[in-house]
C-alpha positions in Angstrom: -15.2 1.7 11.7 -13.7 -1.7 11.1 -10.1 -1.5 10.2 -9.9 2.0 11.7 -8.5 5.2 10.1 -5.9 4.9 7.4 -3.1 7.4 7.2 -1.9 8.8 3.9 1.1 6.4 3.7 -1.0 3.4 4.5 -3.4 4.5 1.7 -0.5 4.7 -0.7 0.6 1.2 0.2 -2.9 -0.2 -0.2 -3.4 1.5 -3.6 0.0 0.1 -4.7 -1.1 -3.4 -3.6 -4.3 -3.2 -5.6 -2.1 -2.7 -8.8 -0.3 -6.0 -8.4 -1.5 -9.5 -9.3 -1.3 -12.0 -6.5 2.3 -13.0 -5.8 3.8 -10.0 -7.5 4.0 -7.5 -4.6 6.9 -7.6 -2.3 8.8 -4.8 -0.5 10.9 -3.6 -3.5 8.1 -3.6 -6.0 5.7 -1.8 -3.6 8.3 0.8 -2.8 9.1 1.4 -6.5 5.4 1.7 -7.4 4.9 4.3 -4.7 8.0 6.2 -5.6 7.2 6.1 -9.4 3.7 7.4 -9.0 4.3 10.0 -6.2 7.8 11.1 -6.8 8.6 10.6 -3.1 11.6 8.7 -1.7 10.3 5.9 0.5 12.5 4.3 3.1 12.5 0.6 3.4 12.1 0.8 7.1 9.0 3.0 7.0 7.5 0.7 4.3 8.0 -2.5 6.3 6.8 -1.0 9.5 3.6 0.2 7.8 3.1 -3.2 6.2 3.5 -4.9 9.6 0.9 -2.5 11.0 -1.5 -3.1 8.1 -1.1 -6.9 8.5 -1.7 -6.7 12.3 -5.0 -4.9 11.5 -6.0 -7.6 9.0 -5.8 -5.4 6.0 -2.8 -7.1 4.4 -1.6 -10.6 4.4 2.0 -11.7 3.8 3.6 -15.0 2.9 7.2 -16.1 2.2 8.0 -17.1 -1.3 10.5 -19.8 -2.5 14.2 -19.0 -2.5 15.4 -17.5 -5.8 18.8 -17.9 -7.4 19.0 -14.2 -8.4 18.7 -13.2 -4.7 21.4 -15.7 -3.6 18.8 -18.1 -2.2 16.9 -15.5 -0.2 13.2 -15.7 0.0 10.9 -12.7 -0.7 8.0 -11.8 1.5 5.0 -11.3 -0.7 2.1 -9.0 0.3 -1.6 -9.1 -0.7 -4.4 -6.7 0.2 -7.2 -8.4 2.0 -11.0 -7.7 1.5 -11.0 -5.7 4.8 -8.1 -3.6 3.3 -10.1 -3.0 0.1 -13.1 -1.9 2.1 -11.0 0.4 4.4 -9.3 2.0 1.4 -12.6 2.4 -0.4 -14.0 4.3 2.7 -10.9 6.5 2.8 -11.2 7.2 -0.9 -14.9 8.2 -0.7 -14.2 10.4 2.3 -11.5 12.3 0.4 -13.7 12.6 -2.6 -16.6 14.0 -0.5 -14.3 16.5 1.2 -12.7 17.6 -2.1 -15.9 17.8 -4.1 -16.2 21.3 -5.7 -12.7 22.4 -4.5 -10.7 21.7 -7.6 -10.6 25.4 -8.6 -9.1 26.3 -5.2 -6.4 23.7 -5.3 -3.1 24.4 -6.8 -2.2 21.3 -8.8 1.1 21.8 -10.5 
């Protein structure tokens, strides 16, 4: 399969990236989105390591933004999901749906 297997954390990152308009997603916004939606604490190191891995696989692209006054002139690294990332996430999503079909009554969702 092109793009290979996606782990759960990689899936969460790609889902988060789909929610942002181009140019809006950077480390802090991605992290907050995942934490807000999952209730998990995400370490910055784990996030950036996974983003680098996704970029190396061609599923995500990054670019440096312009320096901003509110960050003391530091630039933000922006991330964007690529078409290959959308396809890989779609395959993972369909696999999970197929495996879960009919099992909702057996799952404890509280």
